[in-house]
N, C-alpha and C positions, 0 to 999 in steps of 0.2 A: 905619321903615312896617310893613314885614311881617310882624311879629310884636306892633301892634295890631291887636284886631277892629274887622272894617268900612273898616282902609287898606287899598290894592292899590298893587302895585307898578308902576310905569313901562313900561313895553313900546314898542320902537320897532317900527316895521313899517316893510317894502320895498317899495314898490310899481313893478313891473316894465311898461314899454309892453307889449301886444301884439305881436307880431310884423305886419308886413305883410305880408301873404300875396297871391300871385298868380297865373294860370298864363296858359303863354305857346303860341304854336302850334295856338289852335284859330279856325277860323271859327265866323260865327255861322249860318250856313247851309249843308248838304249834300244830296246828290242820296240816295237811298238806295242806290245801287249805287256809291259814291265811294268810292276805298281809302281803307283803312286812315292814321289821323294819329298822329305821338308827339307829346304835350302833356307840357309841364316845368312844374313850380311852381318858384318861385323861389328857393325853398330843396334843392332837388336836389343832395347823393342825396339828403337827408331828406325828409318826408313822405310822406303814400298818398290816391291816389287812388279815389274811388267812384261810381256811375253806373253806369246802364242803356248798354251800348258799352262799357265801360271795362274794361281790362284792366292791371289794376297792375302795374307791372315793379318796387316794391319798391326803386326808387332815385331818385324824388322824380318818375319817369316814368310815362306809360300811354300803352298804346292807345288812341284810340278809332275805334271801327270802326260807322261809319253803316247797314251793314245789319244787322248783330246788334242795333244800338239798334233798329231798325226806326221807320217814320211816325210821325213827332209830333215835339211840344217836348219836351227831356229836362235836365232839372236836373245837371251833370257838377258833385262838388266835390271840393276839394284839403286835405286838413288837415297842418297842420304844428305839433311841440311844440317850445318850443327848450330850449337849458339849466336855464333858472329855472322851466321846466314849466308856461308860458305858452301857449297852446293857439288858435290863431286859423284858421277855414276862410276859401275863397276860391269862391264858386258861382258856375260860368257858365250861360247857359241856351243850349242847342246845337238848331236846328229840322233838321228830315230831311224831305226833300219827296217825294214818291210819285215816280215813275218813268211817264211816260206815252208811252205808243209812238201816233206815226203816221204818216201815209205822205207818202213824200216826191213831191214834183211834179219828176220830173226831166225828164220833157219837156216842160215848160212850158205844158201844157193849162189850168191853174187844178186841176187836178184832182190828188189823191196816186196813187200805184202801188202798189198793195198788194205789189210783187214788192218794192219800197224801203220798210223799214220803219227809222224813225230813232226812238231813246229818248233820252227829256229829260224833267228832272223843272222846266225853267226855261220851256218851253214852242217 
């Protein structure tokens, strides 16, 4: 058929499924002064992380630092490409809440004591 003008040769294609990509080790909400956390992609040691407050470790894990991310909602992404060249991403939304300083009522008189402050982002 390939020698006849206008005739085409049949071609077989293989369609590979996208890898199922996910992120673990991440809460949905943090206080802005919370300690950094290690997060992991399900194809570690492969894949990379990106997003505000993310330090990619280059091995399918990353550090999320809420203090670096800052107050607000942030999208964090894990990208993985398998041996077939199929790429997929997982994106999660993380909220960082502002810290609020308030005065503790140490003597139970119903009023806060300015000498005893507490910090919370939960109230």
